[in-house]
ZAKELUM-459715 format. One line per field, with one value per residue (C-alpha): residue number from 1; residue in three letters; x, y, z. Coordinates in pm, 1 decimal, padded with zeros to 6 digits. Each point is the difference from the previous one (the first is absolute). Layout:
BEGIN
pos	(NUM  ...)
code	(ala  ...)
x	(X  ...)
y	(Y  ...)
z	(Z  ...)
// end
This chain:
BEGIN
pos	(1  2  3  4  5  6  7  8  9  10  11  12  13  14  15  16  17  18  19  20  21  22  23  24  25  26  27  28  29  30  31  32  33  34  35  36  37  38  39  40  41  42  43  44  45  46  47  48  49  50  51  52  53  54  55  56  57  58  59  60  61  62  63  64  65  66  67  68  69  70  71  72  73  74  75  76  77  78  79  80  81  82  83  84  85  86  87  88  89  90  91  92  93  94  95  96  97  98  99  100  101  102  103  104  105  106  107  108  109  110  111  112  113  114  115  116  117  118  119  120  121  122  123  124  125  126  127  128  129  130  131  132  133  134  135  136  137  138  139  140  141  142  143  144  145  146  147  148  149  150  151  152  153  154  155  156  157  158  159  160  161  162  163  164  165  166  167  168  169  170  171  172  173  174  175  176  177  178  179  180  181  182  183  184  185  186  187  188  189  190  191  192  193  194  195  196  197  198  199  200  201  202  203  204  205  206  207  208  209  210  211  212  213  214  215  216  217  218  219  220  221  222  223  224  225  226  227  228  229  230  231  232  233  234  235  236  237  238  239  240  241  242  243  244  245  246  247  248  249  250  251  252  253  254  255  256  257  258  259  260  261  262  263  264  265  266  267  268  269  270  271  272  273  274  275  276  277  278  279  280  281  282  283  284  285  286  287  288  289  290  291  292  293  294  295  296  297  298  299  300  301  302  303  304  305  306  307  308  309  310  311  312  313  314  315  316  317  318  319  320  321  322  323  324  325  326  327  328  329  330  331  332  333  334  335  336  337  338  339  340  341  342  343  344  345  346  347  348  349  350  351  352  353  354  355  356  357  358  359  360  361  362  363  364  365  366  367  368  369  370  371  372  373  374  375  376  377  378  379  380  381  382  383  384  385  386  387  388  389  390  391  392  393  394  395  396  397  398  399  400  401  402  403  404  405  406  407  408  409  410  411  412  413  414  415  416  417  418  419  420  421  422  423  424  425  426  427  428  429  430  431  432  433  434  435  436  437  438  439  440  441  442  443  444)
code	(met  tyr  pro  asn  leu  tyr  tyr  val  phe  lys  asp  trp  phe  gly  val  glu  trp  his  ala  leu  tyr  phe  leu  asn  thr  phe  gly  leu  met  val  ala  val  ser  phe  val  val  ala  ala  ala  val  leu  ser  ser  glu  leu  lys  arg  lys  glu  lys  gln  gly  leu  leu  phe  pro  arg  glu  glu  asn  ile  val  val  gly  glu  pro  ala  ser  phe  met  asp  leu  phe  ile  asn  gly  phe  met  gly  phe  leu  phe  gly  tyr  lys  phe  leu  gly  leu  phe  leu  ser  lys  pro  asp  asn  met  asn  ala  gln  glu  phe  ile  phe  ser  ala  glu  gly  ser  leu  leu  gly  gly  leu  leu  ala  gly  gly  leu  leu  val  phe  ile  lys  trp  arg  glu  lys  lys  lys  leu  gln  leu  glu  lys  pro  glu  lys  arg  ile  leu  arg  ile  trp  pro  his  asp  arg  val  gly  asp  ile  ile  met  leu  gly  leu  val  phe  gly  ile  leu  gly  ala  lys  leu  phe  asp  asn  leu  glu  his  trp  ser  thr  phe  trp  glu  asn  pro  leu  arg  ala  leu  leu  ser  pro  ser  gly  leu  thr  phe  tyr  gly  gly  leu  ile  leu  ala  thr  ile  ala  ile  leu  ile  phe  ala  tyr  arg  lys  gly  ile  ala  ile  lys  his  leu  val  asp  ala  ala  ala  pro  ala  leu  met  ile  ala  tyr  ala  leu  gly  arg  val  gly  cys  gln  val  ser  gly  asp  gly  asp  trp  gly  ile  tyr  asn  ser  ala  tyr  val  asn  asn  glu  met  gly  gln  pro  val  ile  ala  ala  asn  asn  asp  phe  glu  asn  gly  leu  arg  gln  his  ala  thr  tyr  phe  leu  glu  gly  arg  val  gly  asp  thr  leu  val  thr  asp  arg  val  tyr  gln  ser  leu  gln  asp  val  pro  his  lys  his  phe  lys  gly  pro  glu  phe  leu  pro  thr  trp  phe  phe  ala  tyr  ser  tyr  pro  gln  asn  val  asn  arg  asp  gly  ile  leu  ile  pro  gly  ile  thr  asp  glu  his  asn  arg  val  leu  pro  ser  pro  val  phe  pro  thr  pro  leu  tyr  glu  phe  leu  ile  cys  thr  ile  met  phe  val  leu  leu  trp  leu  leu  arg  lys  lys  ile  asn  leu  pro  leu  val  met  phe  gly  val  tyr  leu  leu  leu  asn  gly  val  glu  arg  tyr  cys  ile  glu  met  met  arg  val  asn  asn  pro  tyr  thr  phe  ile  gly  ile  lys  ala  thr  gln  ala  gln  trp  ile  ala  leu  val  leu  ala  leu  thr  gly  ile  ala  leu  val  phe  tyr  ala  arg  tyr  ser  lys  leu  ser  asn  gly  lys  thr  his  ser  ser  asn  asn  ser)
x	(17625.7  00385.6  00037.6  00355.8  00127.4  00272.8  -00366.6  -00072.7  00359.9  -00042.5  -00311.0  00012.3  00380.5  00095.1  00291.6  00050.3  00164.6  -00033.2  00103.5  -00401.3  -00094.1  -00047.2  -00174.0  -00335.5  -00228.8  -00307.3  00256.2  00106.7  -00361.4  -00074.8  00319.6  -00117.9  -00360.5  00180.2  00206.0  -00343.0  -00177.0  00279.1  00001.1  -00404.8  00010.0  00221.6  -00137.4  -00384.6  00259.1  00162.1  -00357.8  -00182.9  00309.7  -00060.1  -00351.3  00098.6  -00119.2  00338.8  00300.3  00306.1  00149.6  00327.7  00252.2  00321.4  00259.2  00390.9  00225.0  00394.2  00021.5  00174.1  -00120.9  -00126.0  -00021.4  -00378.9  00077.2  00306.2  -00188.5  -00331.8  00190.7  00240.5  -00310.7  -00168.6  00306.9  00040.8  -00350.8  -00027.0  00397.5  -00111.9  -00286.5  -00039.4  00401.3  -00024.5  -00209.8  00286.6  00277.1  -00127.8  -00334.4  -00101.9  -00080.8  -00244.4  -00166.9  -00173.0  00058.4  -00344.2  00049.1  00333.6  -00108.0  -00228.8  00296.3  00202.4  00262.5  00217.6  00372.8  00243.8  00223.2  -00247.9  -00179.1  00340.3  00070.6  -00323.9  00029.2  00285.1  -00032.5  -00323.1  00159.1  00303.4  -00243.0  -00205.2  00357.6  00112.5  -00352.1  -00003.2  00393.4  -00085.8  -00228.1  00117.2  00063.5  00252.4  -00304.3  -00323.1  -00326.8  -00334.3  -00216.1  -00400.1  -00103.3  -00326.4  -00151.7  -00279.2  -00210.8  00057.6  00361.4  -00103.0  -00129.7  00297.7  -00060.5  -00364.8  00040.9  00328.8  -00301.6  -00223.5  00220.7  00135.7  -00351.9  -00170.8  00218.4  -00069.7  -00337.3  -00120.2  00212.5  -00190.0  -00310.6  00103.3  00070.7  -00317.5  -00195.5  00190.1  00065.7  00035.6  00258.6  00180.5  -00029.8  00151.2  00320.6  -00008.6  00366.6  -00051.0  -00300.9  00141.2  00285.7  -00164.0  00027.1  -00337.9  -00306.7  -00103.2  -00367.3  -00065.8  -00213.9  00225.9  00211.1  -00202.2  -00110.5  00377.6  00166.1  -00283.3  00014.2  00345.5  00020.0  -00293.2  00213.4  00270.2  -00212.8  -00120.9  00347.8  00099.7  -00228.8  -00149.1  -00406.3  -00125.5  -00334.2  00217.7  00234.1  -00220.8  -00191.4  00311.9  00100.2  -00330.0  00129.9  00348.8  -00112.7  -00281.7  00296.9  00242.8  -00258.6  -00047.6  00388.7  00010.8  -00258.0  00210.3  00273.4  -00197.1  -00150.3  00330.6  00184.3  -00293.9  00026.0  -00355.3  -00274.4  -00159.1  -00439.5  -00151.5  00020.5  -00231.9  -00106.1  -00126.6  00380.1  00188.2  00393.0  00187.4  00276.3  00235.9  -00163.6  -00183.5  -00363.4  -00235.7  -00414.1  -00127.3  -00186.9  -00319.1  00154.1  00354.4  00041.1  -00141.6  00265.4  00284.6  -00099.4  -00014.5  00342.5  00163.6  -00195.6  00309.6  00115.1  -00364.5  -00091.3  00389.7  00168.7  00278.6  00110.9  00167.8  00208.7  00019.3  -00177.7  -00076.3  -00332.6  -00137.9  -00376.8  -00141.6  -00362.4  -00276.6  -00060.7  00010.1  -00365.1  00119.9  00287.5  -00114.2  -00096.6  -00246.9  -00076.7  00102.2  00078.5  00147.8  -00117.3  00218.6  00124.3  00199.4  00317.0  -00071.5  00261.8  -00245.7  -00272.4  00239.6  00380.9  00213.3  00263.7  00313.1  00344.4  -00143.9  00193.4  -00167.5  00081.4  -00390.6  -00131.6  00108.4  00281.4  00022.9  00097.6  00367.9  00056.3  00305.5  00039.0  -00007.8  -00412.4  -00095.9  -00357.9  -00330.0  -00326.2  -00208.1  -00315.3  00005.3  -00189.3  -00045.5  00217.0  -00091.4  00310.6  -00013.7  -00368.9  00057.7  00315.1  -00257.5  -00253.4  00250.8  00138.3  -00336.7  -00064.7  00309.0  -00062.1  -00346.4  00159.2  00292.8  -00287.6  -00184.3  00293.6  -00077.1  -00370.1  -00032.6  00055.8  -00149.6  00307.4  -00069.8  -00231.6  00279.0  00162.5  -00373.9  -00082.3  00326.8  -00083.3  -00369.7  00141.8  00245.7  -00221.3  -00237.9  00264.3  00138.8  -00311.8  -00083.1  00271.6  00011.4  -00282.5  00239.4  00297.4  00074.0  00015.4  -00079.9  -00389.6  -00102.6  -00329.6  -00099.8  -00388.2  -00120.6  00206.5  00276.5  00271.1  00381.5  00238.6  00072.1  -00357.9  -00113.3  00337.7  -00126.2  -00387.7  00138.6  00173.0  -00295.0  -00183.2  00219.8  00102.7  -00367.1  -00037.8  00337.1  -00148.5  -00359.5  00215.0  00185.5  -00300.0  -00211.5  00236.8  00131.9  00356.1  00204.0  00334.7  00185.3  00197.4  00109.0  00335.1  00293.0  00355.7  00082.0  -00329.7  -00296.4)
y	(05491.7  -00029.9  00336.0  -00063.7  -00305.9  00032.3  -00001.7  -00329.6  -00191.8  00142.0  -00163.8  -00313.6  -00095.0  00185.7  00215.1  00422.3  00066.6  00319.6  00016.5  -00126.2  00332.3  00125.8  -00287.4  00078.6  -00244.9  00156.9  00075.5  -00396.0  -00098.1  00240.8  -00129.6  -00323.5  00080.4  00144.8  -00340.0  -00245.5  00268.7  -00078.8  -00357.3  -00056.1  00297.9  -00201.1  -00340.4  00155.4  00170.5  -00294.5  -00243.0  00269.7  00006.9  -00397.5  00057.4  00266.6  00319.5  00115.4  00056.3  00097.9  00307.5  00059.7  00217.0  00131.7  00040.2  00078.2  -00267.8  00036.7  00342.8  00176.0  00116.3  00296.2  00368.0  -00040.2  -00346.0  00094.3  00360.7  -00261.6  -00277.3  00308.1  00175.7  -00275.4  -00124.3  00304.3  00042.8  -00351.2  00056.8  00298.2  -00060.2  -00421.9  00047.5  00299.0  -00191.7  -00225.0  00286.5  00379.5  -00014.5  00220.0  -00171.6  00212.0  -00065.4  -00323.0  -00200.7  00102.9  00338.5  -00010.8  -00174.2  00287.3  00258.0  00213.2  -00197.2  -00228.4  -00175.0  00205.8  -00313.2  -00288.0  00197.2  00058.8  -00392.8  -00148.5  00225.8  -00034.1  -00409.8  -00031.8  00213.3  -00257.0  -00235.9  00113.1  00048.3  -00333.3  -00130.9  00195.7  -00116.0  -00361.3  -00013.9  00308.7  -00055.8  00119.2  00086.4  00035.4  -00183.0  00049.3  -00276.2  -00032.6  -00182.2  -00081.6  00071.8  -00106.9  00166.8  -00211.1  00065.6  00384.9  -00092.1  00179.4  00321.3  -00005.0  -00055.0  00253.9  00235.2  -00131.9  00056.4  00384.2  00113.6  -00117.0  00148.2  00340.1  -00026.8  -00190.8  00381.9  00186.8  -00110.8  -00016.0  00388.0  00061.8  -00187.8  00227.8  00353.2  00193.1  -00233.4  00001.8  00366.8  00054.7  -00156.2  -00163.6  -00071.9  -00193.5  -00164.6  -00106.5  -00166.9  -00110.0  -00417.7  -00028.3  00079.6  -00199.2  -00051.0  -00343.1  00163.5  00286.1  -00223.5  -00281.3  00284.4  00179.9  -00318.2  -00137.2  00302.4  -00067.3  -00404.1  00070.8  00302.9  -00283.3  -00338.5  00245.0  00125.8  -00373.3  -00160.7  -00213.0  -00007.3  00194.1  -00211.5  -00330.9  00170.7  00149.4  -00343.4  -00180.7  00291.1  -00047.2  -00249.3  00129.3  00307.3  -00201.3  -00146.7  00303.0  00204.0  -00273.3  -00088.1  00413.2  00000.8  -00248.0  00261.5  00293.0  -00290.8  -00116.8  00378.8  00181.9  00256.4  00204.1  -00205.0  -00121.6  00049.6  00139.1  -00039.6  -00274.1  00108.1  -00352.5  -00043.0  00213.5  -00040.9  -00125.3  00210.3  -00212.0  00150.4  -00342.3  -00036.7  -00132.1  00044.7  00287.2  00042.7  00247.7  00376.9  -00182.4  00168.4  00361.3  00004.1  -00078.8  00250.0  00278.2  -00176.3  00044.6  00386.1  00148.6  -00294.0  00024.5  00352.0  00142.9  -00331.1  00086.2  -00185.8  00202.7  00286.7  -00281.9  -00033.0  -00384.3  00034.6  00246.4  -00221.9  00285.6  00103.2  00266.8  -00183.7  -00307.9  -00074.4  -00023.4  -00267.4  -00277.6  -00344.4  -00256.5  -00272.7  -00365.6  -00300.9  -00270.9  -00390.4  -00107.2  -00312.2  00315.0  00184.1  00315.1  00208.7  -00155.0  00296.2  00230.5  00080.8  00267.4  00017.2  -00085.1  00188.9  00146.8  00084.8  00344.5  00018.5  00150.8  -00060.9  -00046.6  -00065.1  -00372.8  -00029.3  -00155.1  00017.3  00197.7  -00044.1  00238.4  -00148.7  -00024.0  00174.9  -00208.4  00144.3  00143.7  -00292.6  -00291.2  00088.6  -00227.5  -00148.2  00046.0  -00096.5  -00368.8  00020.9  00132.5  -00256.8  -00315.4  00181.7  00035.0  -00306.1  -00162.0  00144.4  -00015.8  -00421.0  00109.7  00174.4  -00278.0  -00271.0  00212.1  00095.4  -00301.5  00006.9  00343.1  00045.4  00342.0  00261.4  00301.6  -00225.8  -00113.7  00369.8  00087.7  -00245.1  00120.0  00348.1  -00061.7  -00233.0  00244.8  00271.1  -00176.6  -00084.6  00345.7  00136.5  -00216.4  -00001.3  00401.8  -00024.9  -00086.9  00241.0  00322.1  00252.8  00345.0  -00059.7  00231.6  00130.2  -00057.3  00005.9  00026.8  -00353.4  00028.3  -00302.5  -00035.9  00105.3  -00368.2  -00082.3  00207.9  -00141.9  -00393.0  00129.0  00124.5  -00342.8  -00215.1  00166.8  00010.7  -00425.5  -00076.4  00207.7  -00153.0  -00333.4  00145.8  00106.7  -00336.2  -00212.2  00220.2  00132.5  -00332.6  00083.5  -00249.5  -00142.1  00117.5  -00345.4  00135.3  -00039.3  00315.6  -00037.7  00390.6  00078.0  -00168.7)
z	(-02846.0  -00245.2  -00110.9  -00111.9  -00040.5  00309.8  00220.7  -00215.9  00040.6  00421.8  00002.3  -00164.2  00098.1  00301.2  -00184.9  -00050.1  -00334.3  -00054.4  -00327.1  -00121.1  00143.2  -00397.3  -00106.5  00018.2  00035.4  -00191.9  -00310.8  00045.9  -00048.6  -00272.1  -00183.8  00038.8  -00123.3  -00346.0  -00012.8  00029.9  -00169.7  -00281.4  -00010.6  -00043.2  -00254.2  -00245.9  00100.8  -00155.2  -00268.1  -00097.7  -00024.2  -00212.7  -00240.7  -00022.7  -00070.5  -00252.9  00151.6  00037.2  -00280.9  00014.9  -00199.9  -00161.8  00075.7  -00159.5  00273.3  -00049.8  00119.9  00083.1  00055.7  00298.0  00310.0  -00073.5  00199.0  00077.9  00121.4  00225.6  00165.0  00082.1  00155.4  00192.1  00045.5  00202.5  00169.7  00160.1  00103.2  00120.1  00171.4  00167.4  00185.7  00070.6  00067.1  00106.5  00270.5  00208.4  -00101.0  00080.7  00165.8  00264.4  00352.2  00067.7  -00370.6  -00043.0  -00310.9  -00162.1  00040.6  -00136.0  -00270.7  -00145.1  00181.6  -00239.8  00218.2  -00185.9  -00010.0  -00292.9  00014.1  00044.6  -00342.6  -00217.4  00103.7  -00087.0  -00311.4  -00133.7  00040.2  -00217.3  -00251.8  -00022.1  00001.9  -00296.6  -00181.2  00064.1  -00136.4  -00309.1  -00044.1  -00003.9  -00256.9  -00252.8  -00294.4  -00345.3  -00142.9  00223.5  -00219.5  -00004.0  00116.8  00010.8  00297.9  00050.7  00400.3  00154.9  00239.7  00279.5  -00073.7  00041.7  00326.9  00219.5  -00198.2  00107.3  00390.0  -00041.6  -00116.4  00265.9  00279.6  -00158.2  -00065.5  00259.1  00249.7  -00175.8  -00032.0  00398.8  00121.6  -00217.7  00103.5  00394.4  -00044.1  -00168.4  00292.5  00210.7  -00151.4  00302.4  00147.7  -00335.1  00002.8  00258.4  -00021.9  -00367.1  -00007.7  00315.5  -00158.3  -00303.7  00116.7  00317.7  00034.9  00055.2  -00126.6  -00306.4  -00183.6  -00152.6  -00277.7  -00104.3  -00034.5  -00212.9  -00223.5  -00091.0  -00037.9  -00252.4  -00205.2  00015.1  -00166.4  -00192.3  -00182.3  -00045.1  -00076.2  -00309.5  -00091.4  00001.8  -00204.5  00291.4  -00012.4  00319.9  00015.1  00093.8  00159.3  00294.2  -00003.3  00071.8  00231.6  00286.9  00118.6  00124.0  00072.8  00279.2  00133.9  -00015.7  00200.9  00244.0  00111.4  00018.9  00268.0  00181.6  00052.1  00132.5  00254.1  00122.5  -00035.7  00179.3  -00313.8  00134.4  -00286.0  00333.9  00047.0  00259.5  00395.5  00109.4  00341.8  00092.7  00126.0  00108.5  00160.8  00310.2  00191.3  -00281.4  -00287.5  -00116.1  -00135.6  00298.2  00048.7  00075.3  00286.6  00041.6  -00132.3  -00010.9  -00288.5  00014.7  00319.2  -00233.6  -00267.2  00308.8  00167.4  -00368.1  -00071.5  -00135.8  -00239.1  -00164.1  00000.0  -00064.2  -00085.2  00252.8  00285.2  00206.8  -00188.6  -00274.7  -00286.7  -00122.2  -00249.1  -00226.6  00036.6  00236.1  00067.6  00127.4  00329.0  00169.8  -00201.5  -00330.7  00067.5  -00252.6  00144.2  -00002.9  00264.1  -00149.2  00287.3  -00217.3  00093.6  00256.2  -00238.8  -00208.8  00145.5  00131.8  -00192.1  -00365.3  00165.7  00173.9  00051.5  00035.6  -00183.0  00215.0  -00098.4  -00383.1  -00226.5  00034.9  00362.8  00063.1  00345.5  00370.5  00169.4  00084.6  00310.4  00058.1  -00373.3  -00122.3  -00362.2  -00275.1  -00038.8  00303.1  -00012.4  00002.2  -00130.2  00280.0  -00076.1  -00229.9  -00306.3  -00310.9  -00167.2  -00341.8  -00175.8  00113.9  -00147.3  -00337.2  -00026.1  00095.6  -00276.3  -00257.9  00051.5  -00064.1  -00242.6  -00236.6  00085.8  -00152.9  -00325.7  -00011.2  -00056.8  -00220.4  -00264.1  -00184.5  -00021.6  -00118.6  -00410.3  -00075.3  00051.2  00266.9  00215.2  00198.1  00039.9  00103.1  00251.9  00201.1  -00050.3  00126.6  00299.5  00056.6  00022.6  00217.7  00290.1  00009.9  00081.6  00203.8  00245.0  -00063.7  00251.3  00261.2  -00059.7  00090.8  -00301.4  -00102.4  -00171.1  -00318.9  -00060.9  -00365.3  -00123.8  00315.7  00084.0  00250.8  -00055.6  -00008.4  -00304.3  00011.9  00040.8  -00287.8  -00215.6  00070.5  -00079.9  -00335.6  -00072.8  00138.4  -00283.1  -00211.5  00034.9  -00049.2  -00304.7  -00131.2  00106.5  -00211.9  -00296.0  -00026.4  -00040.5  -00229.5  -00243.2  -00091.6  00111.5  -00219.7  00128.8  -00249.7  -00108.7  -00339.8  -00007.5  -00001.6  00048.3  00015.0  00160.1  00204.8)
// end
């Protein structure tokens, strides 16, 4: 496992650069997913603009003004935060605190914050000074929808994280109530659907205010959302952030924590050997996991032995040195991340990456063949809902009972999304929704 780039460089190149500890692999893959999503969305918006489905909007701007107080304040504030935290990693991080905990703590470097804040204030002031006119002018600027991709992605990032944290804490209400501040500031615990819902609401409001035709925007966003989710799951798999599946009782760990085929009763013997982990979430006196069960018989598992032509890790993986530091100690490993799950699990993030990548290719191939607005987005919602509902059957999440049906939070949302997707397709088909190819310089 590669919880951060330190482990990547150590494994691949044999170097130990401790400064790379703060570059979390999950965060890196999330950043990559947003960059790729931005490229895909921009490409689709440009294609729809060429088709005459989306139009620019004219906005009045003032050029030649000096830097305002708000310009300088925002740049100074953002620079201070960056310097306080990221420069603080090198200047003032306590030795007994890892980089991830430091980022989400109140610790930081005041000097680093002031230096970075002052630098950004100077850069903004100098930039505005170069463009300053003796008499500021009002100009009309034509802004196309694809020019707003940066704003859309930023909204998706901010509200996606907020929504993901909100829904995760709703799903784990008892843990949140024990220590709300720790739960909110914890770097772990993110629910994809919470992020999707809140980010979607924020982006739709933004699009409406900017005059972007929502029916074409959501269709353009469908492939981008799918590939972003697929790449995000790579981060989950590589870092071992806890999104794994239930235990595969066809395999057990050897003495080094590597999955091997189980003999009769090996799985049950392993449960008894590590009973305190499964029943109390502890290894010795150390609390290592919040996934505990009333009895060993309640530990969720399925018995599936994969075909020999595929690697064992495709069906059973123990996430050694995972970023959550979940599991039992690995013999001979003294690094900060030195734990492995006591029994192999199904690597569901890997499955989601493969499935969603295939779905992205399908959407990409269909995008030029679907002419009715909202159908593309409806197909995305249907595929997304079905995929997530099915994968939840292999994951460990809290179930909820509604109208006599027991399902996890993600499954309920997935079901709603799938039904919404079907409804959108039927609505678009039978209401004869038009493309809206009517030129307008101010609206679309």
